[in-house]
C-alpha positions in Angstrom: -44.9 92.9 -43.1 -48.1 90.9 -43.3 -51.3 92.0 -41.8 -53.7 89.1 -41.1 -57.5 89.1 -41.8 -60.1 89.9 -39.2 -61.6 86.9 -37.5 -65.0 88.4 -38.1 -64.6 89.3 -41.8 -61.6 87.7 -43.6 -61.8 90.3 -46.3 -60.7 93.0 -43.8 -57.1 93.2 -42.7 -56.5 94.3 -39.1 -53.5 96.3 -37.9 -53.2 94.5 -34.5 -52.6 91.0 -36.1 -49.4 90.9 -38.0 -46.0 89.3 -38.6 -42.9 90.7 -40.3 -39.2 90.2 -40.8 -36.5 92.9 -40.2 -33.5 93.1 -42.5 -31.4 91.4 -39.9 -33.7 88.4 -40.1 -35.4 88.9 -36.7 -39.2 88.3 -36.6 -41.8 90.6 -35.1 -45.3 89.2 -34.3 -48.4 90.9 -32.9 -51.9 89.6 -32.0 -51.0 86.0 -32.8 -50.8 82.9 -30.6 -47.0 83.0 -30.5 -47.1 86.3 -28.6 -49.4 85.8 -25.5 -47.7 84.5 -22.4 -50.6 82.1 -21.7 -50.2 80.2 -25.0 -49.2 76.6 -24.8 -45.5 76.4 -25.5 -46.0 73.8 -28.3 -48.3 76.2 -30.2 -46.1 79.2 -29.8 -43.0 77.3 -30.8 -44.7 75.7 -33.8 -46.0 79.1 -35.0 -42.5 80.6 -34.7 -40.9 77.7 -36.7 -43.5 78.4 -39.4 -42.6 82.1 -39.2 -38.9 81.3 -39.5 -39.6 79.3 -42.7 -41.8 82.0 -44.2 -39.1 84.7 -43.3 -36.7 83.0 -45.7 -38.8 84.0 -48.7 -38.0 87.4 -50.4 -41.7 87.8 -51.3 -44.9 85.9 -51.8 -43.7 84.3 -55.1 -40.6 83.0 -53.2 -42.7 81.1 -50.7 -42.8 78.0 -52.9 -39.0 77.9 -52.8 -38.8 77.9 -49.0 -41.6 75.4 -48.5 -40.3 72.2 -46.8 -40.4 69.2 -49.2 -42.1 66.0 -48.3 -39.4 63.4 -47.5 -41.6 60.3 -48.1 
């Protein structure tokens, strides 16, 4: 579970903006653009693709291993 920083003070984490991954791999988000019904589908889908990539990491150290590689 990751709690995101406040938009007012980035040093403060807020409990109503978060994302997390359950043991079955399903993702839960709150207070993010992917959640509201009035968000442009492109933005919501892009954010969920990013969440799917991040969810593959076991922990923060594992993020470098799941980061897509540049194909150029």
